[in-house]
N, C-alpha and C positions, 0 to 999 in steps of 0.2 A: 954430221955423223955419216960415215960411209957404212954400207951394209955388208961389205965383203968380210967374210970370216966372223960375222956376228951371230949371236944366238938370240932369237926373238920368240916371245910368247904372245899369242893373239887370242883374246877372248871374243866370243861372238864370231868364231872363225869358220863355221861350217858353210857359210854362204855369203853372198853380197859383198860388202866392203871388206870384211875379214878375210874371206877367201881370196879376193883380188890382192889384198896386201900380202898374204902369204906367198902367192905365186910370184908377185913382183920382187919380194925380198929374196927369194931363192934365185930369181933371174939376176939379181944384183950381186949374187955370190955369198949370201948368208950361209954359214956353216950348218945351222940347224934352225928349223922353225917348228914351233908347237902350236897347233890350233886347238882351241878348247871351246866346247859348247854344251848345251843341256842334253841334246838328243844324241845318244850313242851311235845309232845307225847313221845319222847325218854327218856327224863329225868323223866317223871312220871312213865313210864314203868320200868325204872331202879330202881327208888326209891321203887316202889311196890315190885319188885323182891327181892331187897336186904333187905328191911325192914327199910329204913331210910327216911329222908326228901328229897324232891326235890324242885328245884327252877329254874326258867328261867332267864338266864343272858347272855348278850353279854359282854364278858370280855374286848372288845375293846372300850366299852362305859363306861367312868369312873362313870357317874351317876348311871348306873345299878350296877356296882360293889359296890358303896357306899350303894345302897339300899339293896343289898344282905347281906352285912355285918351288916347294921343297923337292918334288920329283924332278923338275927341270934342272935345279941346281945339283941334285945328286947325280944326274946323268951327264950334264955338260959342264959342271963346275962354275958356271956363271950365267946370268941373264943380262945381255947388253941392252935389249930393247923390250919394254913391256907395253903392249898395245891393249889398253882397256877399252874394248870396242862394243860390247854387248849393249843393245838398246831395243826399245819397242815404242810404238805409238800409243796414244790414248786420246779419247774424245772427251769433250765437255769443257766448260769454263769454271764457274764457281758453283752456281746453284744446281747444275745438272751433272757435275763430276763427283761421284761418291768418294767417301774417305778412302776406301780401299784402292781406288785408282790413284789418288794422290800418294798413298803410302807405297804402292808397288812401283810407281815411277821414281819416287825418292830412293827406294832401295836399289833400283836398277841403274839409275842415271847419276847418283851421287855416291851412295855407300859402296857400290861395287868398285868405284874408282878409289875410294878410301881404302878398302880392303886390299886392292891390288898394290897401291903405294906402300901400305904398311908391310906387305909381304916381300916386295922386291927391294925396297930402299935400304934395309940394313946391309945386305951383301954389296949393293952398289956403292954405298957410302964407304964401306970398308975398303973397296978397291979404288975409290976415288973417281969412278966413272960409271955412267949408266944413263939411260934415256927412257922417258915416259911419253907415250903418245896416247892421249885420252880423246875418245870420240865424243863430241858434244853435238852441236848443230848450229846452223845459222840462226835458228830460232832462239838459241841461247844468247846470241848477240843482239837479235832484233825481237821478233815475236812470231809465233804461230797462232793466229787469232782463233782457230778452231779448237785449241787445246791449252787450257791453263796448266794442267799438271805437266805436260810435255815442255812448254815454254819455260816454266818456272824452274823445273829440275834441270833442264839443259843450261839455263843461266847459272844455276848453282854449280854445275859441272865446269863451266868456264872459270868461275871464281875459284873453285878448288884448284884447278890447274895453275892459275895465277899464283895462288898461295904456295903451292909446292915449288914453283919456279923461284919465288922470292926466298922461301925458307931454305931450299936445298941447292940453289945455284952455286953457292960457294963450296959445296961438297963435291962438285964435279958432276952434278945431275942436270941433264938437259930435259926440257919439257916443251911439248907442243900440244895444242888442242885443235882437233879437226872439226871444222864447222861448215859442212856442206849444206846446200839447199837440197833440191831433189836429186836422188840417185836411183837408178833403175835396179832396185832390189825387191825382195819380197814385200817390204813395207813401204815401197816407193810412193811418196806423195805426188800428186799431180799438181799441187799448188802449195805455196808456202803459206800455211794457214789458209785464209780465204783470199789471199792475193796470189797472183801468178809467180812462179819461179822464173829465174833467168835461164831456164832450160833444164831438162832432165838429162844428166850425164850418165855414162856407163861406169861401173865400178873400176874398170881398168883405167879410165881417164883420171878418176880420183886417185888411184894408186900412184900414177905417174906424178901427180902434184905432190903427194905425200913424200915420195922419194926425193924430189927436189927440195922440199921444205926441210926434211931431215938433214940433207946435205948442207943446207945453209943455216940450219938450226933456228928456223923462224918459229916464233911462238904460235901465231895464228896460221893455221893451214886452211886456205880458202879456195876450194876447187871452183867455186863461182866467184871470180875476182871482183864482180860488182859489189859484193857484200862489204868489201873494205870501204868503198865510198859511202854506202848506206850507214855504216857504223860511224864514219867520220861526220856525216851530216847529223846523225843522232847526237853525237858528242858536242857539236857546235851549237845546237839549239834543241834541247830535249823537249821543250814545250811545243815547238813547231813539229817535231817528230811525232809526239803523242797526238797532236791535232791531225796530222796526216794519217796516222793509223786509225783514228776514229772515222775519218772520211772513208778510208778503205773498208772498214767494217760496215759502215752504212751502205756503201755500194754493194758489198757482197750480200747484204740482206735485202737488197732491192728498195732501199729507202731513199 
């Protein structure tokens, strides 16, 4: 997918990854970019700085997502690329992560992607073209040992993207899932769970990888290329991988 003359909508767009994507898409010649986020002041400031459109949207409220998409379609006639990007961290594993943490992570990391897809797919399918870029995490392919809710819901986000790609690929719909490790944003982890990342990258570096992945229509977007090898090793021998993760957890706990 080439970005020139395309219309893109980006949730979680007032900072970090979303903001960098918006700036990069415009630099690639996108005809319109809409950034959406919860905080009106933040999204208006970001839109003004970038030179794009801004909208307020709670991605965990399906009616608001439908309204965001309807407004963009009404103004531009189409949405070529929908980037469902909003996310947040959470602490705790099983015994110390409360139910509301699990539920809020589920709403933000899974249902928000469902709502976005439901909203944009009908018009894309009618045109026979469109693209979804869903932000998950390397934790969804591997694990973030410090957060059960984050790891599990990000894994579900990856599976959802796979399912959309399988179900709607023949309708002309492209799908990619963004799975970074550490990115220098407001929620930047300094480690991948309790293990070290392969480096904290800048959002602009990530955006450049996204541009290339969209151009090549790759499903996995891996700003940290080492993740591909980790996933391969996991697939080759899941028992060995689980054993290695247990050792990592013990080391992180000083055992």
